[in-house]
C-alpha positions as CSV (number, residue, x, y, z in Angstrom):
1,M,-3.1,1.6,19.5
2,S,-2.1,4.0,16.8
3,K,-4.3,5.0,13.9
4,Y,-3.1,5.9,10.4
5,R,-4.5,7.3,7.2
6,L,-4.1,5.5,3.8
7,S,-1.2,7.7,2.6
8,Q,0.7,7.0,5.8
9,V,0.3,3.3,5.6
10,A,1.3,3.3,1.9
11,R,4.5,5.1,2.8
12,M,5.1,2.7,5.7
13,V,4.8,-0.4,3.5
14,G,6.5,1.0,0.4
15,V,3.7,1.2,-2.1
16,A,1.9,4.1,-3.8
17,P,-1.3,5.3,-2.1
18,I,-3.3,4.5,-5.3
19,T,-1.9,0.9,-5.3
20,L,-3.0,0.4,-1.7
21,K,-6.5,1.9,-2.5
22,R,-6.9,-0.4,-5.5
23,C,-6.0,-3.5,-3.5
24,L,-8.7,-2.5,-1.0
25,L,-11.3,-1.8,-3.7
26,D,-10.5,-5.1,-5.5
27,G,-10.7,-7.1,-2.3
28,R,-7.1,-8.3,-2.3
29,I,-6.8,-6.7,1.1
30,D,-9.6,-6.9,3.6
31,E,-11.4,-3.6,4.1
32,V,-10.5,-1.6,7.3
33,A,-12.5,0.5,9.7
34,R,-13.8,3.9,8.8
35,D,-14.1,7.0,10.9
36,R,-17.2,9.2,11.2
37,N,-16.2,11.1,8.0
38,N,-16.1,7.7,6.2
39,W,-12.3,7.9,5.8
40,R,-10.3,4.6,6.2
41,V,-8.5,4.3,9.5
42,F,-5.8,1.7,9.8
43,T,-4.5,0.2,13.0
44,D,-1.1,-1.3,13.7
45,E,-2.6,-4.8,13.0
46,D,-3.9,-3.6,9.7
47,V,-0.4,-2.2,8.8
48,E,1.2,-5.6,9.6
49,R,-1.4,-7.5,7.6
50,I,-0.8,-5.2,4.6
51,R,3.0,-5.4,5.0
52,D,2.8,-9.2,5.0
53,Y,0.6,-9.1,1.8
54,V,3.0,-6.8,0.1
55,N,6.0,-8.9,1.0
56,V,4.4,-12.1,-0.3
57,T,3.2,-10.5,-3.6
58,R,6.4,-8.6,-4.4
59,P,9.7,-10.6,-4.6
60,P,12.6,-9.1,-2.7
61,E,14.6,-8.6,-5.9
62,A,11.8,-6.7,-7.6
63,T,12.8,-3.6,-9.5
64,P,10.8,-0.9,-11.1
65,L,9.2,-1.9,-14.3
66,F,11.0,0.7,-16.5
67,D,14.3,0.6,-14.6
68,G,17.1,0.6,-17.2
69,L,14.7,1.4,-20.1
70,R,14.8,5.1,-19.6
71,R,16.0,7.1,-22.6
72,R,17.5,10.5,-22.6
73,R,15.5,13.2,-24.3
74,R,17.5,15.1,-26.8
């Protein structure tokens, strides 16, 4: 069984690390185990659970909020 850090999991599921951390702190995603340094340690099962949550909450055609609204600076 592999173990991952928060930044690794965020990259794997396609969200920003701060977004993943906020979901954990808000209780939208169940808390995961911690190591002896009190850092979060994610297992393969945790990654799949988070990936399922992200896929349900984000529609497949979702685009970045400001996509197309960028203006050139002169």
